[in-house]
C-alpha positions in Angstrom: 0.0 0.0 0.0 1.4 3.4 -1.0 1.5 6.0 1.7 0.6 9.6 0.6 3.6 11.9 1.1 3.5 15.6 2.0 4.8 18.0 -0.6 8.2 19.6 0.3 7.7 23.4 0.4 9.7 25.9 -1.5 12.3 27.6 0.7 13.4 31.3 0.5 16.8 30.5 1.9 19.1 27.7 3.0 18.5 28.9 6.6 14.8 28.6 6.2 15.2 25.0 4.8 17.5 24.1 7.7 15.0 25.3 10.2 12.2 23.4 8.5 14.1 20.1 8.6 15.1 20.6 12.2 11.4 20.4 13.1 10.0 18.0 10.5 10.5 14.2 9.8 11.7 13.6 6.3 9.9 10.3 6.2 6.6 12.3 5.9 8.0 13.8 2.7 10.3 11.3 1.1 9.8 7.6 0.4 13.2 6.4 1.6 12.6 2.8 0.4 13.1 4.2 -3.1 16.4 6.0 -2.3 19.5 5.1 -4.2 23.0 5.4 -2.8 25.2 8.0 -4.6 28.7 9.1 -4.2 30.2 12.6 -4.4 34.0 11.9 -4.7 35.0 15.6 -5.2 32.8 17.1 -2.5 34.8 18.6 0.3 33.3 19.5 3.7 33.0 23.2 4.6 35.8 24.2 6.9 36.5 27.2 9.1 39.8 28.4 10.3 40.2 28.9 14.1 43.0 30.1 16.3 44.1 27.9 19.1 46.8 28.7 21.6 48.7 25.6 22.8 51.6 25.3 25.2 54.8 25.0 23.1 55.6 21.6 24.6 52.2 20.3 23.6 52.5 21.6 20.0 56.0 20.1 19.7 54.7 16.8 20.9 51.9 16.9 18.3 54.4 17.8 15.6 56.6 14.9 16.6 53.7 12.4 16.6 52.6 13.7 13.2 56.1 13.4 11.8 56.3 9.8 13.0 53.1 9.1 11.2 54.2 11.1 8.1 51.2 13.3 8.2 50.9 17.1 8.6 50.4 18.0 12.3 47.2 20.0 11.6 45.7 16.9 9.9 46.7 14.8 12.9 44.9 17.2 15.2 41.8 17.0 13.1 41.9 13.2 13.1 42.3 13.1 16.9 39.5 15.5 17.4 37.2 13.6 15.1 38.1 10.3 16.9 37.5 11.8 20.3 34.2 13.3 19.3 32.9 10.1 18.0 34.3 8.1 20.8 32.3 10.2 23.3 29.0 9.9 21.2 29.3 6.1 20.6 29.5 6.5 16.8 
């Protein structure tokens, strides 16, 4: 039996759409059983630069660890932050 889906409204801005989906269940609007997996190999996540003051000894330790893994130290920091974040949320 086919379930009647609601029509997705037109949005004036990305912010308006974001607010809509924060308060509505997409299953009321999309038949996820018909979804197809896609890949976006060239899509890069949005990033934002931050300033972070670290004790020199900590920074040197991070750089040393990154050097031993043959990765840039800023990349290693991102990897560690990502791992820690998901460790704490059980992902």
